[in-house]
Backbone as CSV, one residue per row, in Angstrom:
resi,resn,N_x,N_y,N_z,CA_x,CA_y,CA_z,C_x,C_y,C_z
1,MET,-98.537,-12.387,-30.789,-97.473,-12.390,-31.770,-96.141,-12.294,-31.033
2,THR,-95.283,-13.244,-31.239,-93.959,-13.171,-30.638,-92.932,-12.995,-31.734
3,SER,-91.933,-12.224,-31.423,-90.855,-12.004,-32.372,-89.550,-11.995,-31.611
4,PHE,-88.474,-12.060,-32.339,-87.178,-11.909,-31.722,-86.256,-11.192,-32.678
5,MET,-85.152,-10.733,-32.153,-84.224,-9.915,-32.921,-83.204,-10.789,-33.626
6,ILE,-82.784,-10.327,-34.801,-81.621,-10.911,-35.450,-80.613,-9.797,-35.592
7,GLU,-79.378,-10.100,-35.334,-78.342,-9.112,-35.549,-77.125,-9.785,-36.127
8,GLN,-76.315,-8.956,-36.773,-75.145,-9.522,-37.418,-74.301,-10.248,-36.403
9,GLY,-73.657,-11.308,-36.859,-72.783,-12.085,-35.994,-71.466,-11.369,-35.767
10,THR,-70.658,-11.966,-34.946,-69.343,-11.389,-34.706,-68.508,-11.538,-35.957
11,ARG,-67.565,-10.650,-36.128,-66.735,-10.656,-37.326,-65.927,-11.947,-37.409
12,ARG,-65.965,-12.549,-38.582,-65.219,-13.778,-38.833,-64.220,-13.522,-39.947
13,PRO,-63.146,-14.310,-40.019,-62.186,-14.135,-41.111,-62.899,-14.230,-42.446
14,GLY,-62.528,-13.365,-43.366,-63.096,-13.388,-44.705,-64.392,-12.615,-44.842
15,ILE,-64.861,-11.995,-43.775,-66.111,-11.244,-43.836,-65.785,-9.769,-44.017
16,ALA,-66.166,-9.230,-45.140,-65.917,-7.819,-45.417,-66.794,-6.948,-44.541
17,ARG,-66.242,-5.938,-43.946,-66.957,-4.939,-43.165,-67.755,-5.520,-42.003
18,GLY,-67.512,-6.788,-41.636,-68.209,-7.376,-40.505,-69.632,-7.818,-40.794
19,PHE,-70.109,-7.677,-42.025,-71.476,-8.062,-42.349,-71.511,-9.420,-43.025
20,GLY,-72.552,-10.158,-42.750,-72.925,-11.320,-43.529,-71.943,-12.458,-43.565
21,SER,-72.119,-13.310,-44.534,-71.316,-14.509,-44.679,-70.689,-14.542,-46.062
22,THR,-69.669,-15.351,-46.221,-69.044,-15.462,-47.531,-69.856,-16.350,-48.457
23,HIS,-70.801,-17.104,-47.941,-71.640,-17.984,-48.752,-72.846,-17.194,-49.241
24,ARG,-72.888,-16.900,-50.515,-73.995,-16.140,-51.100,-74.465,-16.832,-52.381
25,PRO,-75.417,-17.742,-52.291,-75.874,-18.390,-53.520,-76.645,-17.393,-54.381
26,HIS,-76.337,-17.353,-55.653,-77.057,-16.481,-56.580,-77.589,-17.336,-57.716
27,VAL,-78.867,-17.600,-57.666,-79.484,-18.404,-58.704,-80.624,-17.630,-59.357
28,CYS,-80.501,-16.303,-59.369,-81.553,-15.484,-59.954,-81.725,-15.820,-61.433
29,PRO,-82.947,-15.772,-61.900,-83.185,-15.956,-63.324,-82.351,-14.964,-64.138
30,THR,-82.232,-15.239,-65.411,-81.321,-14.456,-66.245,-81.837,-13.075,-66.611
31,ARG,-83.070,-12.769,-66.294,-83.562,-11.415,-66.593,-82.695,-10.381,-65.893
32,ALA,-82.507,-9.248,-66.531,-81.669,-8.188,-65.960,-82.361,-7.567,-64.749
33,ILE,-81.700,-7.682,-63.613,-82.212,-7.123,-62.362,-81.412,-5.875,-62.052
34,GLN,-82.099,-4.788,-61.778,-81.448,-3.565,-61.339,-81.702,-3.405,-59.852
35,ILE,-80.660,-3.056,-59.111,-80.828,-2.716,-57.702,-80.439,-1.260,-57.565
36,ILE,-81.429,-0.436,-57.251,-81.237,1.011,-57.187,-81.898,1.570,-55.940
37,GLU,-81.516,2.787,-55.570,-82.133,3.432,-54.410,-83.520,3.936,-54.769
38,LEU,-84.446,3.674,-53.883,-85.823,4.113,-54.021,-85.905,5.598,-53.689
39,THR,-86.780,6.316,-54.367,-87.008,7.736,-54.089,-88.506,7.974,-53.903
40,MET,-88.860,9.176,-53.515,-90.276,9.536,-53.355,-91.041,9.342,-54.664
41,GLN,-90.355,9.506,-55.792,-91.012,9.340,-57.091,-91.397,7.883,-57.359
42,ASP,-90.917,6.966,-56.535,-91.195,5.551,-56.733,-92.360,5.053,-55.873
43,ALA,-93.143,5.965,-55.335,-94.244,5.581,-54.443,-95.232,4.642,-55.136
44,GLN,-95.514,4.867,-56.401,-96.459,3.984,-57.108,-95.870,2.588,-57.297
45,LEU,-94.572,2.504,-57.596,-93.918,1.198,-57.699,-94.005,0.461,-56.361
46,GLN,-93.787,1.192,-55.261,-93.866,0.607,-53.919,-95.280,0.093,-53.658
47,THR,-96.286,0.878,-54.018,-97.678,0.479,-53.827,-98.008,-0.758,-54.658
48,ASP,-97.605,-0.759,-55.931,-97.857,-1.910,-56.804,-97.161,-3.161,-56.254
49,TYR,-95.934,-2.990,-55.756,-95.187,-4.103,-55.180,-95.952,-4.688,-53.990
50,PHE,-96.374,-3.814,-53.089,-97.111,-4.256,-51.908,-98.380,-5.000,-52.301
51,GLU,-99.123,-4.445,-53.247,-100.382,-5.061,-53.665,-100.152,-6.443,-54.268
52,GLY,-98.980,-6.680,-54.843,-98.670,-7.966,-55.453,-98.214,-9.028,-54.473
53,LEU,-97.923,-8.646,-53.230,-97.479,-9.612,-52.230,-98.658,-10.445,-51.716
54,SER,-98.394,-11.694,-51.402,-99.430,-12.531,-50.787,-99.709,-12.016,-49.373
55,ASP,-100.830,-12.418,-48.812,-101.158,-12.025,-47.433,-100.069,-12.490,-46.468
56,THR,-99.519,-13.682,-46.703,-98.457,-14.200,-45.833,-97.212,-13.333,-45.923
57,SER,-96.808,-12.965,-47.132,-95.617,-12.115,-47.298,-95.818,-10.746,-46.672
58,LYS,-97.016,-10.186,-46.810,-97.310,-8.901,-46.175,-97.206,-9.021,-44.655
59,TYR,-97.761,-10.109,-44.126,-97.746,-10.318,-42.682,-96.315,-10.470,-42.171
60,PHE,-95.507,-11.275,-42.856,-94.117,-11.457,-42.431,-93.326,-10.162,-42.548
61,ARG,-93.588,-9.349,-43.551,-92.829,-8.109,-43.736,-93.212,-7.057,-42.688
62,PHE,-94.506,-6.893,-42.436,-94.965,-5.816,-41.549,-95.357,-6.314,-40.157
63,MET,-95.304,-7.622,-39.930,-95.620,-8.243,-38.648,-97.016,-7.901,-38.155
64,ALA,-97.897,-7.683,-39.099,-99.299,-7.390,-38.811,-100.080,-7.640,-40.098
65,PRO,-101.327,-8.050,-39.961,-102.119,-8.235,-41.181,-102.473,-6.873,-41.793
66,LEU,-102.139,-6.700,-43.042,-102.466,-5.467,-43.769,-103.146,-5.851,-45.069
67,SER,-104.292,-5.260,-45.327,-104.984,-5.596,-46.573,-104.574,-4.664,-47.704
68,GLY,-104.235,-3.440,-47.369,-103.844,-2.478,-48.395,-102.788,-1.532,-47.873
69,LEU,-102.155,-0.873,-48.789,-101.119,0.097,-48.441,-101.721,1.489,-48.615
70,SER,-101.943,2.167,-47.504,-102.525,3.501,-47.586,-101.539,4.457,-48.257
71,ARG,-102.066,5.529,-48.764,-101.211,6.531,-49.402,-100.197,7.092,-48.403
72,SER,-100.615,7.275,-47.149,-99.696,7.815,-46.146,-98.599,6.813,-45.797
73,LEU,-98.936,5.517,-45.697,-97.905,4.512,-45.429,-96.948,4.398,-46.616
74,ALA,-97.471,4.491,-47.827,-96.601,4.469,-49.019,-95.615,5.633,-48.969
75,ARG,-96.099,6.807,-48.554,-95.205,7.969,-48.427,-94.136,7.738,-47.372
76,VAL,-94.523,7.168,-46.229,-93.560,6.871,-45.165,-92.501,5.897,-45.681
77,LEU,-92.939,4.871,-46.391,-92.004,3.867,-46.903,-91.054,4.438,-47.950
78,CYS,-91.495,5.485,-48.637,-90.653,6.110,-49.666,-89.962,7.374,-49.171
79,ASN,-90.217,7.793,-47.937,-89.595,9.001,-47.388,-88.181,8.655,-46.927
80,VAL,-87.276,8.646,-47.883,-85.916,8.198,-47.627,-84.985,9.375,-47.385
81,HIS,-83.880,9.075,-46.754,-82.838,10.058,-46.473,-81.530,9.389,-46.840
82,ARG,-80.706,10.038,-47.594,-79.510,9.411,-48.164,-78.614,8.702,-47.153
83,GLU,-78.637,9.090,-45.903,-77.756,8.458,-44.919,-78.499,7.750,-43.788
84,ASN,-79.702,8.199,-43.452,-80.397,7.662,-42.281,-81.495,6.661,-42.587
85,HIS,-82.118,6.758,-43.738,-83.165,5.822,-44.162,-82.946,5.543,-45.636
86,VAL,-82.371,4.402,-45.905,-82.020,4.043,-47.278,-82.846,2.825,-47.687
87,VAL,-83.428,2.905,-48.875,-84.204,1.792,-49.420,-83.624,1.422,-50.777
88,LEU,-83.259,0.172,-50.913,-82.813,-0.346,-52.198,-83.937,-1.187,-52.778
89,MET,-84.229,-0.971,-54.038,-85.273,-1.754,-54.675,-84.652,-2.560,-55.799
90,ALA,-85.120,-3.793,-55.925,-84.756,-4.640,-57.054,-85.894,-4.521,-58.051
91,ALA,-85.539,-4.290,-59.300,-86.563,-4.091,-60.320,-86.172,-4.796,-61.613
92,VAL,-87.178,-5.194,-62.364,-86.995,-5.779,-63.687,-87.966,-5.095,-64.637
93,ARG,-87.695,-5.224,-65.910,-88.632,-4.754,-66.932,-89.489,-5.931,-67.354
94,GLU,-90.792,-5.731,-67.274,-91.745,-6.751,-67.710,-92.821,-6.079,-68.546
95,HIS,-93.040,-6.601,-69.715,-94.084,-6.086,-70.603,-93.956,-4.577,-70.822
96,GLY,-92.709,-4.111,-70.954,-92.464,-2.711,-71.255,-92.532,-1.758,-70.071
97,ARG,-92.705,-2.279,-68.874,-92.729,-1.388,-67.710,-91.863,-1.945,-66.587
98,VAL,-91.486,-1.056,-65.681,-90.637,-1.436,-64.557,-91.500,-2.077,-63.474
99,ARG,-91.026,-3.187,-62.947,-91.711,-3.871,-61.844,-90.735,-4.042,-60.689
100,MET,-91.142,-3.574,-59.524,-90.363,-3.774,-58.305,-90.579,-5.209,-57.843
101,ILE,-89.465,-5.928,-57.588,-89.572,-7.344,-57.209,-88.983,-7.620,-55.826
102,GLY,-88.434,-6.593,-55.186,-87.889,-6.769,-53.852,-87.412,-5.454,-53.287
103,GLU,-87.257,-5.422,-51.983,-86.737,-4.220,-51.331,-85.957,-4.607,-50.087
104,ALA,-84.960,-3.805,-49.801,-84.191,-3.932,-48.562,-83.955,-2.514,-48.073
105,ARG,-84.111,-2.309,-46.786,-83.968,-0.958,-46.233,-83.263,-1.000,-44.904
106,PHE,-82.640,0.132,-44.569,-82.150,0.295,-43.203,-82.532,1.674,-42.729
107,VAL,-82.804,1.762,-41.423,-83.082,3.027,-40.755,-82.088,3.122,-39.609
108,ARG,-81.304,4.184,-39.650,-80.260,4.373,-38.639,-80.859,4.630,-37.275
109,ASP,-80.261,4.043,-36.258,-80.630,4.260,-34.866,-80.115,5.646,-34.472
110,THR,-81.007,6.551,-34.119,-80.582,7.932,-33.820,-79.757,8.019,-32.544
111,ALA,-79.960,7.087,-31.614,-79.193,7.112,-30.366,-77.787,6.541,-30.561
112,ARG,-77.653,5.576,-31.436,-76.354,4.936,-31.703,-76.196,4.876,-33.214
113,ASN,-75.646,5.927,-33.790,-75.726,6.061,-35.243,-74.842,5.111,-36.050
114,THR,-74.123,4.205,-35.400,-73.411,3.167,-36.146,-74.241,1.886,-36.228
115,ARG,-75.461,1.928,-35.667,-76.394,0.795,-35.734,-77.600,1.192,-36.572
116,ALA,-78.185,0.201,-37.229,-79.394,0.452,-38.009,-80.266,-0.791,-38.010
117,GLU,-81.556,-0.555,-38.092,-82.503,-1.651,-38.232,-82.722,-1.892,-39.719
118,PHE,-82.796,-3.165,-40.117,-83.047,-3.462,-41.522,-84.334,-4.244,-41.685
119,ALA,-84.872,-4.190,-42.891,-86.025,-4.994,-43.291,-85.803,-5.387,-44.740
120,ILE,-86.309,-6.531,-45.102,-86.130,-7.024,-46.467,-87.365,-7.811,-46.858
121,SER,-87.750,-7.701,-48.116,-88.845,-8.528,-48.631,-88.628,-8.757,-50.119
122,VAL,-89.178,-9.856,-50.598,-89.047,-10.248,-52.000,-90.415,-10.689,-52.497
123,ALA,-90.740,-10.293,-53.720,-92.014,-10.691,-54.332,-92.137,-12.211,-54.305
124,ASP,-93.352,-12.692,-54.091,-93.579,-14.127,-53.946,-92.995,-14.944,-55.098
125,ASP,-93.161,-14.472,-56.333,-92.677,-15.250,-57.472,-91.159,-15.172,-57.647
126,TRP,-90.477,-14.398,-56.822,-89.017,-14.310,-56.859,-88.383,-14.909,-55.609
127,GLN,-89.175,-15.371,-54.672,-88.614,-15.978,-53.463,-87.917,-17.287,-53.821
128,GLY,-86.781,-17.532,-53.183,-86.026,-18.746,-53.436,-85.080,-18.664,-54.612
129,THR,-84.919,-17.474,-55.195,-84.047,-17.317,-56.366,-82.672,-16.759,-56.033
130,GLY,-82.456,-16.359,-54.784,-81.197,-15.717,-54.418,-81.279,-14.200,-54.429
131,LEU,-82.445,-13.662,-54.785,-82.602,-12.209,-54.844,-82.414,-11.571,-53.467
132,ALA,-82.916,-12.200,-52.418,-82.752,-11.642,-51.067,-81.273,-11.510,-50.723
133,SER,-80.471,-12.482,-51.105,-79.026,-12.409,-50.841,-78.383,-11.261,-51.611
134,LYS,-78.801,-11.073,-52.863,-78.281,-9.945,-53.649,-78.648,-8.620,-52.982
135,LEU,-79.901,-8.502,-52.561,-80.354,-7.276,-51.897,-79.610,-7.051,-50.586
136,MET,-79.424,-8.113,-49.805,-78.750,-7.976,-48.515,-77.305,-7.558,-48.704
137,THR,-76.632,-8.135,-49.678,-75.247,-7.746,-49.963,-75.182,-6.269,-50.325
138,ALA,-76.088,-5.835,-51.183,-76.122,-4.423,-51.593,-76.443,-3.525,-50.405
139,LEU,-77.381,-3.949,-49.543,-77.748,-3.141,-48.380,-76.589,-3.053,-47.391
140,GLU,-75.913,-4.163,-47.135,-74.768,-4.151,-46.225,-73.675,-3.220,-46.742
141,THR,-73.427,-3.256,-48.042,-72.422,-2.368,-48.646,-72.835,-0.916,-48.485
142,ARG,-74.106,-0.626,-48.786,-74.600,0.755,-48.687,-74.577,1.232,-47.235
143,ALA,-74.943,0.369,-46.296,-74.914,0.733,-44.878,-73.484,1.039,-44.444
144,SER,-72.562,0.205,-44.857,-71.155,0.417,-44.513,-70.656,1.756,-45.046
145,MET,-71.055,2.100,-46.261,-70.660,3.388,-46.859,-71.204,4.562,-46.053
146,SER,-72.291,4.334,-45.319,-72.905,5.381,-44.496,-72.394,5.365,-43.063
147,GLY,-71.446,4.490,-42.758,-70.883,4.439,-41.414,-71.580,3.488,-40.469
148,VAL,-72.531,2.709,-40.967,-73.223,1.732,-40.142,-72.344,0.488,-40.037
149,ILE,-72.112,0.031,-38.808,-71.295,-1.163,-38.622,-72.073,-2.320,-38.002
150,SER,-73.342,-2.087,-37.646,-74.150,-3.137,-37.047,-75.587,-3.028,-37.547
151,LEU,-76.097,-4.121,-38.110,-77.485,-4.185,-38.570,-78.252,-5.153,-37.688
152,HIS,-79.503,-4.843,-37.436,-80.373,-5.728,-36.667,-81.781,-5.619,-37.209
153,GLY,-82.585,-6.626,-36.948,-83.962,-6.608,-37.404,-84.805,-7.522,-36.541
154,SER,-86.106,-7.414,-36.690,-87.036,-8.278,-35.969,-87.636,-9.268,-36.951
155,VAL,-87.896,-10.456,-36.456,-88.506,-11.489,-37.294,-89.516,-12.260,-36.453
156,LEU,-90.618,-12.610,-37.054,-91.621,-13.421,-36.362,-91.093,-14.833,-36.171
157,ARG,-91.420,-15.417,-35.050,-90.998,-16.801,-34.787,-91.472,-17.751,-35.881
158,SER,-92.596,-17.468,-36.478,-93.167,-18.356,-37.502,-92.553,-18.158,-38.886
159,ASN,-91.683,-17.177,-39.043,-91.099,-16.896,-40.358,-89.826,-17.729,-40.550
160,GLU,-90.024,-19.006,-40.845,-88.904,-19.940,-40.980,-87.953,-19.543,-42.102
161,ALA,-88.479,-19.063,-43.215,-87.614,-18.691,-44.341,-86.657,-17.567,-43.942
162,MET,-87.149,-16.573,-43.219,-86.288,-15.464,-42.801,-85.282,-15.919,-41.761
163,LYS,-85.680,-16.797,-40.876,-84.746,-17.296,-39.877,-83.612,-18.067,-40.551
164,CYS,-83.930,-18.879,-41.537,-82.888,-19.616,-42.279,-81.999,-18.650,-43.055
165,PHE,-82.603,-17.657,-43.708,-81.851,-16.662,-44.465,-80.880,-15.919,-43.551
166,ALA,-81.377,-15.474,-42.402,-80.534,-14.728,-41.465,-79.378,-15.590,-40.973
167,ASN,-79.663,-16.813,-40.629,-78.623,-17.722,-40.150,-77.572,-17.974,-41.237
168,ARG,-78.029,-18.223,-42.454,-77.119,-18.452,-43.586,-76.214,-17.263,-43.845
169,ASN,-76.703,-16.071,-43.527,-75.959,-14.847,-43.824,-75.232,-14.285,-42.605
170,GLY,-75.046,-15.097,-41.574,-74.198,-14.713,-40.456,-74.877,-13.893,-39.366
171,TYR,-76.206,-13.829,-39.350,-76.921,-13.089,-38.317,-77.279,-14.040,-37.187
172,GLN,-77.276,-13.520,-35.969,-77.568,-14.314,-34.790,-78.905,-13.879,-34.195
173,PHE,-79.512,-14.774,-33.433,-80.818,-14.528,-32.839,-80.681,-14.251,-31.359
174,ARG,-81.536,-13.360,-30.858,-81.611,-13.129,-29.421,-83.051,-12.762,-29.092
175,GLN,-83.460,-13.083,-27.869,-84.811,-12.768,-27.426,-84.998,-11.260,-27.394
176,ASP,-86.139,-10.821,-27.794,-86.467,-9.396,-27.798,-87.166,-9.028,-26.516
């Protein structure tokens, strides 16, 4: 498995807080999408979200084949800290209940606390709708509010959709 790093590009005119690009297509369906911070109480939503992902989406998100989300991994994913590990979840109401349809997170680098690693994923049936861009914008804003000025992440070489997304949003690639 080979991967490489993506990190935000250099600041360009018109880029707020040094993150991302000014081009943000939003073609999300008209259903009301809420983007809120995930808490420990949302562990079941996180588990249901994971179980709904295709094997390919799970592999691209975790960079390893995972068949299920253990209770301990669900706890780790929901063990958030208001400034150092922030998870934003996109959710909609379907059939009278809340459904998580995407997540974006950052974990602050303890050695260089103005840097953070990010990860993002979107439910298969919501991919290609602009939801990832909405989540990334919200995550960049939240990271900036926490004093983070540089985001970076790892992506598999085979994850063409993420590479295009990162490039479109002003992130650059470098060998890991």
